[in-house]
C-alpha atoms as one frame of an Amber mdcrd trajectory, in Angstrom:
protein
   0.000   0.000   0.000   1.557   3.270  -1.051   0.602   6.814  -0.166   1.883
  10.089  -1.522   2.237  13.074   0.742   2.615  16.765  -0.071   6.234  17.692
  -0.757   5.928  21.441  -0.409   7.182  23.092   2.774   4.268  23.954   5.046
   5.615  25.847   8.053   7.442  22.940   9.646  11.007  22.163  10.652  12.497
  19.651  13.053  16.082  19.651  14.300  17.547  16.920  16.472  20.559  17.863
  18.583  21.968  16.091  21.662  18.943  13.834  22.134  16.598  16.819  22.006
  14.181  17.739  19.230  13.412  21.344  18.327  10.103  21.376  16.497   8.959
  24.641  14.894   5.715  24.997  12.960   2.559  26.993  12.439  -0.013  25.348
  14.671  -3.257  26.794  16.009  -4.365  28.514  19.170  -7.790  29.751  20.238
  -8.358  33.444  20.893 -11.385  35.395  21.992 -12.893  37.984  19.667 -16.018
  40.058  19.281 -18.139  39.919  16.150 -19.956  42.902  14.678 -22.701  41.484
  12.505 -23.592  44.888  11.004 -20.287  45.293   9.171 -19.109  41.645   9.337
 -15.920  42.387  11.303 -14.044  40.736  14.156 -12.003  42.425  16.868  -9.392
  40.336  18.702  -9.629  40.725  22.471  -6.730  40.919  24.909  -5.284  37.663
  26.184  -4.967  36.359  29.735  -1.240  37.178  30.028  -2.022  40.893  29.598
  -3.797  40.973  32.976  -2.362  40.691  36.473  -5.055  38.384  37.816  -7.574
  35.912  36.468 -10.334  37.950  38.116  -9.396  41.049  36.095  -9.381  39.000
  32.885 -12.779  37.456  33.632 -14.228  40.907  34.340 -12.787  42.186  31.057
 -14.379  39.360  29.066 -17.743  39.842  30.774 -18.092  43.286  29.193 -18.196
  41.626  25.762 -20.333  38.620  26.736 -23.079  39.426  24.217 -20.800  39.416
  21.158 -17.848  37.236  22.151 -16.785  34.315  19.962 -13.751  32.077  19.515
 -11.394  32.199  16.544  -8.638  29.780  15.550  -5.355  31.632  15.095  -2.512
  30.234  13.008   0.388  30.629  15.405   4.135  30.111  15.152   5.115  27.499
  17.724   8.555  26.320  18.801   8.892  23.353  21.137  11.993  21.791  22.629
  11.391  18.297  23.944  13.173  15.034  24.549  13.937  13.009  21.442  10.923
  10.882  20.502   8.237  13.209  21.904   6.604  13.908  18.525   6.777  10.229
  17.568   5.108   9.079  20.791   2.349  11.674  20.482   1.708  10.549  16.913
   1.557   6.866  17.917  -0.861   7.570  20.749  -3.475   9.474  18.713  -6.690
   7.613  17.926  -7.296   8.691  14.340 -10.476   6.623  14.110 -12.018   9.255
  16.409 -12.781  12.513  14.589 -12.324  14.634  17.736  -8.842  13.177  18.180
  -8.094  14.031  14.549  -9.241  17.641  15.126  -6.918  17.861  18.135  -4.075
  16.546  15.947  -4.663  19.247  13.302  -4.961  21.893  16.010  -1.580  20.898
  17.482   0.347  20.383  14.225  -1.331  22.700  11.739  -1.172  22.330   7.992
   1.611  19.673   7.834  -0.746  17.373   9.706  -3.590  17.933   7.257  -2.397
  18.334   3.673  -1.243  15.558   1.380  -0.724  14.970  -2.315  -3.465  12.917
  -3.908  -2.402  11.332  -7.223   0.350  13.949  -7.609  -2.178  16.789  -7.665
  -1.217  19.777  -5.566  -4.266  20.543  -3.432  -2.636  23.590  -1.863  -3.749
  24.956   1.485  -7.362  23.893   2.242  -7.610  26.626   4.892  -7.033  29.455
   2.396 -10.676  29.555   1.340 -11.755  30.453   4.876  -9.053  32.846   6.095
 -10.386  36.089   4.574 -11.974  37.360   7.768 -12.253  41.088   8.372 -10.090
  41.589  11.479 -10.101  45.184  12.704  -6.982  45.106  14.884  -4.682  42.377
  13.531  -3.590  42.383   9.903  -0.534  40.164  10.363  -1.970  36.887  11.604
  -4.328  34.353  10.020  -7.654  33.536  11.676 -10.514  31.101  11.059 -13.873
  30.714  12.678 -14.397  27.564  14.722 -17.056  26.424  12.253 -14.685  26.755
   9.271 -11.811  25.059  11.095 -13.979  22.037  11.900 -15.361  22.027   8.342
 -11.881  21.828   6.804 -11.007  18.988   9.161 -14.206  17.180   8.241 -13.665
  17.603   4.498 -10.200  16.031   4.725 -10.820  13.521   7.484 -11.622  10.259
   5.693  -8.788  10.395   3.178  -6.208  11.748   5.613  -7.239   9.257   8.297
  -6.367   6.397   5.944  -2.824   7.696   5.447  -2.267   8.502   9.111  -3.481
   5.127  10.366  -1.350   3.389   7.720   1.898   5.031   8.853   0.879   4.728
  12.483   0.492   0.973  11.946   3.849   0.730  10.140   5.681   2.626  12.893
   4.057   0.511  15.603   5.105  -2.666  13.811   8.723  -1.471  13.669   8.737
  -0.285  17.291   7.074  -3.434  18.617   9.614  -5.602  16.802  12.827  -3.726
  17.609  11.824  -3.415  21.291  10.534  -7.007  21.342   7.283  -5.930  22.982
   5.741  -9.294  22.022   8.485 -11.119  23.963   9.650 -13.274  21.054  12.277
 -15.723  22.286  14.413 -15.553  19.168  14.935 -11.781  19.642  15.928 -11.821
  23.310  19.701 -11.596  22.882  19.770  -8.900  20.203  20.182  -5.141  20.609
  17.635  -2.657  19.277  19.863  -1.894  16.280  20.299  -5.610  15.518  16.550
  -6.206  15.675  16.034  -3.250  13.344  18.422  -4.839  10.868  16.520  -8.149
  11.125  13.227  -6.330  10.544  14.511  -4.519   7.440  15.851  -7.700   5.905
  12.733  -9.763   6.694  10.362  -7.117   5.301  12.767  -5.479   2.856  10.325
  -4.391   0.114   7.847  -2.798   2.502  10.535  -1.040   4.540  12.242   0.254
   1.386   8.960   1.783   0.194   8.416   3.513   3.535  11.994   4.794   3.596
  11.981   6.093   0.023   8.556   7.746   0.379   9.196   9.508   3.676  12.826
  10.341   2.946  11.688  12.332  -0.094   9.926  14.789   2.241  13.043  15.602
   4.247  14.937  18.578   2.846  18.244  17.728   4.568  18.271  14.128   5.602
  20.589  11.198   6.109  23.706  10.208   4.207  22.843   6.662   3.273  25.586
   4.100   2.782  25.043   1.293   0.243  23.015  -1.539   1.755  25.175  -4.545
   2.591  23.342  -7.689   1.589  24.083 -10.689   3.734  24.095 -14.075   2.130
  20.709 -15.263   3.373  18.614 -15.280   0.200  18.329 -19.047   0.268  16.528
 -18.997   3.642  14.376 -15.891   3.150  12.935 -16.327  -0.319  10.009 -18.207
   1.152   7.907 -17.930   4.273   6.117 -15.166   6.150   7.727 -12.272   8.003
   8.326 -14.153  11.254   9.856 -17.161   9.495  12.235 -14.851   7.622  13.042
 -12.936  10.813  13.891 -16.160  12.648  16.136 -17.295   9.793  17.960 -13.947
   9.703  18.317 -13.947  13.493  19.939 -17.367  13.395  22.227 -16.312  10.551
  23.628 -13.179  12.196  24.195 -15.091  15.449  26.591 -17.290  13.474  28.025
 -14.530  11.249  27.804 -11.299  13.302  30.394  -9.350  11.291  28.718  -9.685
   7.908  25.992  -7.109   8.414  26.044  -3.392   9.017  23.688  -1.667  11.454
  25.311   1.770  10.995  23.485   2.715   7.797  22.693   6.282   8.709  24.902
   9.240   9.527  22.742  12.010  11.004  23.003  15.535   9.715  20.357  18.212
  10.332  16.733  17.758   9.362  14.084  19.859   7.702  10.893  17.804   7.528
   7.836  18.806   5.539   5.354  16.320   6.986   4.675  14.770  10.402   5.257
  11.219   9.163   8.830  12.037   8.075   9.569  13.686  11.429   8.367  10.530
  13.185  10.445   8.315  10.898  13.576  10.335  11.663  12.837  10.010  15.380
  12.689   6.219  15.065  16.094   6.142  13.354  17.622   8.452  15.957  16.194
   6.414  18.851  17.651   3.261  17.301  21.042   4.951  16.920  20.949   5.906
  20.616  19.684   2.458  21.679  16.694   4.129  23.357  13.925   1.656  24.279
  10.185   2.248  23.971   7.604   0.500  26.144   3.810   0.315  26.383   2.295
   1.668  29.601   0.546  -1.067  31.575  -2.073   1.412  32.776  -3.098   3.607
  29.806  -1.744   1.420  26.974   0.215   4.265  25.338   3.794   4.105  24.098
   6.417   5.827  26.250  10.161   6.216  26.708  11.086   5.401  30.332  12.669
   8.121  32.448  14.922   5.513  34.060  15.824   1.833  33.700  13.646   1.026
  36.702  10.554   2.774  35.329   9.529   0.452  32.483   5.916  -0.330  33.421
   4.119   3.035  33.615   4.453   6.345  31.739   4.745   9.830  33.250   1.710
  11.246  31.414  -1.190  12.705  33.382  -4.044  10.190  33.369  -6.711  11.625
  35.671  -7.120  14.008  38.617  -3.620  15.374  38.053  -2.005  11.984  38.675
   0.370  10.277  36.263   0.139   6.633  35.248   3.349   6.071  37.205   1.753
   7.446  40.386  -1.428   5.448  39.816   0.633   2.365  38.967   2.611   2.734
  42.190  -0.657   2.843  44.159  -1.960  -0.211  42.290   1.282  -2.095  42.988
   1.176  -1.073  46.646  -2.456  -2.159  47.057  -1.762  -5.443  45.292   1.183
  -6.039  47.614  -0.998  -5.355  50.655  -3.616  -7.760  49.309  -1.000 -10.450
  48.673   0.479  -9.895  52.130  -2.995 -10.257  53.650  -3.645 -13.452  51.706
  -0.202 -14.909  52.466  -0.603 -14.079  56.153  -4.008 -15.794  56.315  -2.634
 -18.769  54.334   0.298 -19.252  56.729  -1.928 -18.897  59.819  -4.416 -21.428
  58.467  -1.699 -23.884  57.414  -0.011 -23.581  60.812  -3.310 -24.086  62.677
  -4.180 -27.240  60.710  -0.654 -28.642  61.164  -0.771 -27.943  64.914  -4.136
 -29.693  65.151  -2.692 -32.786  63.426   0.435 -32.788  65.656  -1.640 -32.523
  68.858  -3.919 -35.358  67.837  -1.654 -38.120  66.447  -4.261 -40.707  67.456
  -6.787 -39.172  65.024  -5.438 -39.808  61.448  -8.217 -37.696  59.916  -6.546
 -34.470  61.090  -3.278 -35.287  59.312  -5.155 -36.353  56.172  -7.162 -33.124
  56.157  -3.979 -31.078  56.697  -2.166 -32.726  53.770  -5.233 -32.388  51.544
  -5.648 -28.678  52.352  -1.933 -27.994  51.804  -1.987 -29.741  48.394  -5.105
 -27.863  47.295  -3.566 -24.550  48.417  -0.364 -25.258  46.455  -2.417 -26.094
  43.354  -4.367 -22.853  43.820  -1.101 -20.851  43.905   0.134 -22.557  40.729
  -3.177 -21.763  38.996  -2.799 -18.101  39.997   0.688 -17.958  38.438  -0.692
 -19.474  35.231  -3.588 -17.003  35.157  -6.215 -19.696  35.701  -7.406 -18.301
  39.043  -7.174 -15.011  40.926  -5.910 -13.835  44.311  -9.497 -12.950  45.245
 -10.650 -16.523  44.568  -7.764 -17.862  46.678  -8.699 -15.574  49.590 -12.332
 -16.651  49.388 -11.311 -20.337  49.340  -9.062 -19.914  52.406 -11.820 -18.173
  54.342 -14.312 -20.928  53.442 -12.009 -23.830  54.339  -9.904 -22.530  57.226
 -12.315 -23.665  59.987 -13.435 -26.916  58.413
C-alpha cells in the first residue's frame, strides 16, 4: 500500500541535537474575539497574560459577553522536547475518532492535514476560509471555529487512511525492535540488531516507507550502500516471522557480515509529520533508546529511568500520572497479597498444629495434607492465570475452619 504526501514546505522544521528535538511549525491557538454582525468584522480581544489576575481577565471578558466568539489563530510554535516526543504523540493518537483528529490538526497545523493525492497539488485547504475582516490584527491568520472544523471534516476520511497506515507501520517497527511481544528468538539482540533483522525480513515494505518519507526531508541522512548478507536461500520463502527467525539465526553465526550503521545524522528539515516521526525512530535506534507500552493507559512511552519500564509519566486523571497510579496499584496489590499470604500461613499452621496434637486421630493429618496440596495447586493456577488472588482468599476463608 503506497501513499503520496505533499512535498511542499508547510511551516514545519524539526532539528535533532543532543537527544533533544526542536520542532517549529505553524499550529493553532484559540483566541477570543467580538463579532460585529452589522459590518461583518471581528475584533481580537486581549489575552490572559495581559492581565495581572484571572479575576481582572474574567471581568474584562464579561463586558463583551453578548458578542464574544472564539477564533482559531494560526500561530508560530517552537517546542523543545526530549527526542521521541513527537513520535510518541503521533503513535498515541486515535485517528479513528474525529475529535482526536481535530486535536491533531490543532496541534500540528497544515503539515498534519495536507497531502498529495495522485500527484495533484491541493494547496492549502484553509485558504478559502481565512479572509476574515479583522479590525486590529492584519498580520496573523484567523478562522472561525465552524470553518476550522469544516476543513477537518472535508479532509478527514482520506487523511485518516494515510495517518493510520503510517501509524500501523511505525508501531510494527517499534514493537519488533523493542521485542514488545516477547519473542524468544529476539531476546539476545540489541535494538539496532533487531532493526536490521526487521529490514531484511520485510525489505520491500521497509524500502517503500523509507523512500517515500525520505523524499519529504529537505536535509536528511547520508545513506551508505546496503550490505546484503548471504541469506537469500533462507528468506525467499515464508512469512515475516519465518524470515526474521532465519535472519536472526544467521547473524548469530556470522555477526560481522551485516552493518547496522546505515545512517549518519546531519540536520533535518521535515515537511510532513510522518517524516519527522520516521527520523525520530532512526535516531532512537542509533541511541539504543527503548520504547515500552504503559501497563495502565496502553500508550507508548520512553522510560525516564531503567527502573521505570511499566508506567508512563503522562497525566491520566485528577492530576495523577500513570506512574503514580501504577505505584498505588502495585502497593495495594502487595498489601492484598500480604494479607492473603498471612491468612494462608496462619491457616496452614493451625491445621498442622491440630494434626500434631492429635496423632491418634489420622483424619486431622489427612485433612492437613489435603488442604496444603489444594492450596499449592491454587497458587500454581494463579501464576498461570487460571485463578485469581481474590478466589484464593475466598477459598481460604471458606475452608480454614473446616
